C-alpha positions in Angstrom: 71.2 -26.0 18.7 70.9 -26.5 22.5 67.6 -25.9 24.2 67.3 -22.6 26.0 65.9 -22.0 29.5 63.6 -19.2 28.2 61.2 -20.9 26.0 59.5 -19.1 23.0 55.9 -18.1 23.8 54.6 -20.7 21.3 56.4 -23.5 23.1 55.1 -22.3 26.5 51.6 -22.3 25.1 52.1 -25.7 23.5 53.3 -27.2 26.8 50.3 -25.8 28.6 47.8 -27.1 26.0 49.1 -30.6 26.1 50.4 -30.9 29.6 53.9 -31.5 28.4 56.3 -32.8 29.4 55.2 -34.3 32.8 51.4 -34.7 32.3 48.9 -32.3 33.7 49.3 -33.5 37.3 53.1 -33.4 37.0 53.1 -30.0 35.4 51.1 -28.6 38.3 53.8 -29.8 40.7 56.7 -28.6 38.6 55.4 -25.1 38.2 54.7 -25.0 42.0 58.4 -25.8 42.6 57.8 -29.4 43.6 59.0 -32.7 42.0 56.8 -33.5 39.0 57.4 -37.2 39.6 55.6 -37.5 42.9 52.3 -38.5 41.2 54.1 -40.9 38.8 55.2 -43.3 41.6 51.9 -45.0 41.4 50.5 -44.1 38.0 46.8 -44.2 37.6 46.1 -44.8 33.9 43.4 -42.2 33.4 42.8 -39.8 30.4 42.9 -36.8 32.8 46.7 -37.2 33.0 47.0 -36.1 29.4 49.1 -37.5 26.6 52.3 -36.8 28.4 51.4 -38.2 31.8 52.7 -41.8 31.5 56.5 -41.7 31.3 59.4 -40.3 33.4 61.2 -37.6 31.4 64.0 -35.1 32.0 63.3 -31.4 32.5 65.0 -30.9 29.1 61.8 -32.2 27.5 60.3 -28.8 28.4 62.2 -27.7 25.3 62.4 -31.0 23.3 58.8 -31.8 22.9 57.5 -28.5 21.6 60.6 -28.0 19.5 60.3 -31.4 17.9 56.6 -31.0 17.2 57.1 -27.6 15.5 60.2 -28.8 13.6 58.4 -31.8 12.2 55.5 -29.9 10.6 53.2 -32.9 10.8 50.3 -33.2 8.4 47.5 -35.7 8.1 48.4 -38.8 6.1 52.1 -38.7 7.0 53.9 -41.9 8.1 55.8 -41.3 11.4 58.5 -43.4 13.1 59.3 -42.8 16.8 62.5 -44.5 17.8 62.6 -45.4 21.5 59.3 -43.6 22.1 58.3 -45.6 25.2 54.9 -44.2 26.3 55.9 -40.6 25.7 53.1 -38.4 24.4 54.5 -37.1 21.1 53.7 -40.4 19.3 50.0 -40.3 20.4 49.7 -36.6 19.5 51.1 -37.4 16.0 48.4 -40.1 15.6 45.7 -37.6 16.7 47.0 -35.3 14.0 46.1 -37.9 11.4 49.5 -39.6 11.0 50.2 -43.3 10.8 52.7 -43.9 13.7 55.1 -46.7 14.5 57.1 -46.8 17.7 60.2 -49.1 17.7 61.3 -49.6 21.3 63.3 -52.6 22.5 62.5 -51.6 26.1 59.1 -53.1 25.5 60.7 -56.5 25.3 61.1 -57.8 28.9 64.8 -58.3 29.9 66.1 -57.1 26.6 68.6 -54.6 28.1 69.2 -52.5 31.1 66.5 -50.1 30.0 63.8 -52.7 29.6 60.4 -52.1 31.1 58.3 -55.1 31.8 55.1 -53.1 31.8 55.8 -50.9 28.7 53.8 -52.9 26.2 50.8 -53.1 28.4 50.9 -49.4 29.3 51.3 -48.4 25.7 48.2 -50.4 24.7 46.3 -48.7 27.6 47.2 -45.2 26.5 46.2 -46.1 22.9 42.9 -47.1 24.2 42.4 -44.0 26.4 43.0 -41.6 23.5 41.6 -43.6 20.7 44.9 -43.8 18.9 46.4 -46.8 17.0 50.2 -46.3 17.4 51.9 -49.5 16.5 54.5 -50.7 19.0 57.4 -52.8 17.8 59.4 -54.3 20.8 62.7 -54.4 18.9 65.7 -52.2 18.0 65.1 -50.2 14.8 67.8 -52.3 13.1 65.7 -55.4 13.6 62.3 -53.9 12.9 62.2 -55.1 9.2 60.5 -51.9 8.0 60.4 -51.0 4.3 63.0 -48.7 3.0 62.1 -45.0 2.3 58.7 -45.5 4.0 58.5 -42.7 6.6 57.9 -39.0 6.2 59.1 -38.1 9.6 61.4 -39.9 12.1 61.7 -38.9 15.7 64.6 -40.0 17.9 64.5 -37.9 21.1 67.0 -38.4 23.9 67.7 -42.1 23.0 71.1 -42.4 21.4 73.0 -41.4 24.5 71.9 -44.7 26.1 73.8 -46.9 23.6 77.4 -47.2 22.5 78.9 -45.5 19.4 78.7 -48.6 17.2 75.0 -49.2 17.9 74.2 -45.5 17.6 75.9 -45.4 14.2 73.9 -48.4 13.1 70.7 -46.9 14.4 71.2 -43.6 12.5 72.2 -45.3 9.3 69.2 -47.6 9.5 66.8 -44.7 10.2 68.2 -42.7 7.3 67.4 -45.7 5.0 63.8 -45.6 6.2 63.3 -42.0 5.4 61.5 -40.9 2.3 63.5 -38.7 -0.1 61.8 -35.5 1.2 61.4 -36.7 4.8 62.9 -35.3 8.0 64.7 -36.9 10.9 64.0 -34.8 14.1 66.6 -35.6 16.6 67.7 -34.7 20.1 70.8 -36.1 21.8 71.7 -35.5 25.4 74.9 -33.6 26.2 76.1 -34.4 29.7 78.0 -31.7 31.5 79.8 -34.2 33.8 81.4 -36.0 30.9 84.2 -35.1 28.5 84.7 -32.5 27.1 83.2 -30.7 30.1 83.8 -33.1 33.0 86.4 -35.8 33.6 84.2 -38.9 33.1 83.6 -40.7 29.8 80.4 -42.4 31.0 77.7 -41.9 33.6 74.7 -43.9 34.7 72.7 -42.6 31.7 75.2 -43.1 29.0 77.8 -41.2 27.0 78.4 -38.0 25.0 78.3 -39.0 21.4 80.3 -37.6 18.5 77.2 -36.2 16.9 79.1 -34.9 13.9 80.3 -38.5 13.2 76.8 -39.9 13.6 75.4 -37.3 11.1 78.1 -38.1 8.7 77.2 -41.8 8.7 73.6 -41.0 7.7 74.5 -39.4 4.4 71.9 -36.7 5.2 72.3 -33.0 5.5 72.0 -30.8 8.6 68.8 -28.8 7.8 68.3 -27.2 11.2 70.5 -26.8 14.2 73.7 -24.9 15.1 76.8 -27.0 14.4 78.7 -24.8 17.0 76.5 -26.5 19.6 76.7 -30.1 18.2 79.5 -32.1 19.8 81.9 -33.6 17.2 81.2 -31.2 14.3 84.2 -29.2 13.0 82.4 -26.1 14.2 81.7 -27.3 17.7 82.8 -24.6 20.2 83.1 -25.9 23.7 84.1 -22.6 25.2 81.1 -20.9 23.6 78.7 -23.6 25.1 80.3 -23.1 28.5 79.9 -19.3 28.3 76.2 -19.7 27.4 75.4 -22.1 30.2 73.4 -19.5 32.2 71.0 -19.3 29.2 70.7 -23.0 28.5 68.0 -25.3 29.8 69.9 -27.6 32.2 67.9 -30.4 33.7 66.9 -29.7 37.4 67.8 -33.3 38.3 71.0 -33.9 36.4 73.6 -31.8 34.6 72.5 -32.3 31.0 71.3 -30.2 28.1 69.6 -31.2 24.8 71.3 -31.0 21.4 68.5 -30.6 18.9 68.8 -30.8 15.1 66.9 -31.9 11.9 68.4 -34.0 9.2 67.2 -34.5 5.6 68.2 -34.2 2.0 68.8 -30.6 1.0 67.6 -29.5 -2.4 70.5 -29.8 -4.9 
């Protein structure tokens, strides 16, 4: 499914409770019609910012974070993997909910790629300290993390795959599927750019590409448990004209023409 601009009441309440997705100070500016990023240009690492106040995010996260949290159904004692989590708040919230959380993000390795952030590892440790969490940060791609097979109850990968090419995305998805417990869930979002094919004329923009999500799912060997295949690019059911006709109802980022494809993968009961 693609995130809608009119959020369910429970999502609105969730965002208000946790200051998602921009942090409490950023949210105040957003809802006042101002840029939520003004206060993030010189981030002061204080607990008052809230769990979600330490990373730049797209407006589509207004949908993605509460959707992902509710779709995951986290419970104390679960093992959780966040792929490319940066310093985003969902990983810390999962830890506060009693989960053992690992974040594998190569951007924490200085100079590793164009998305590297020299201060990420330090900021991640600071946020852990502010909120009393113990999220483990691995500064490597998930394919190089050397994690045990079938060891995670939940895997998050939110707006990450669009930044890498098809081959790497396929490898990441296949690796993640191998790390999932038999009854686990992969909670995914993948950006769908409206300036790229099949909507625009470009094949790539500054942020990345439009992936064949149907092909990525196929390579995991997992089942689509939640999500509308008519709104997932590359599936046999994908309906471009239907998506275009629904654009007025979709949550399009205020800063870039992009929407969020959201879906859950797992092993359906046979």
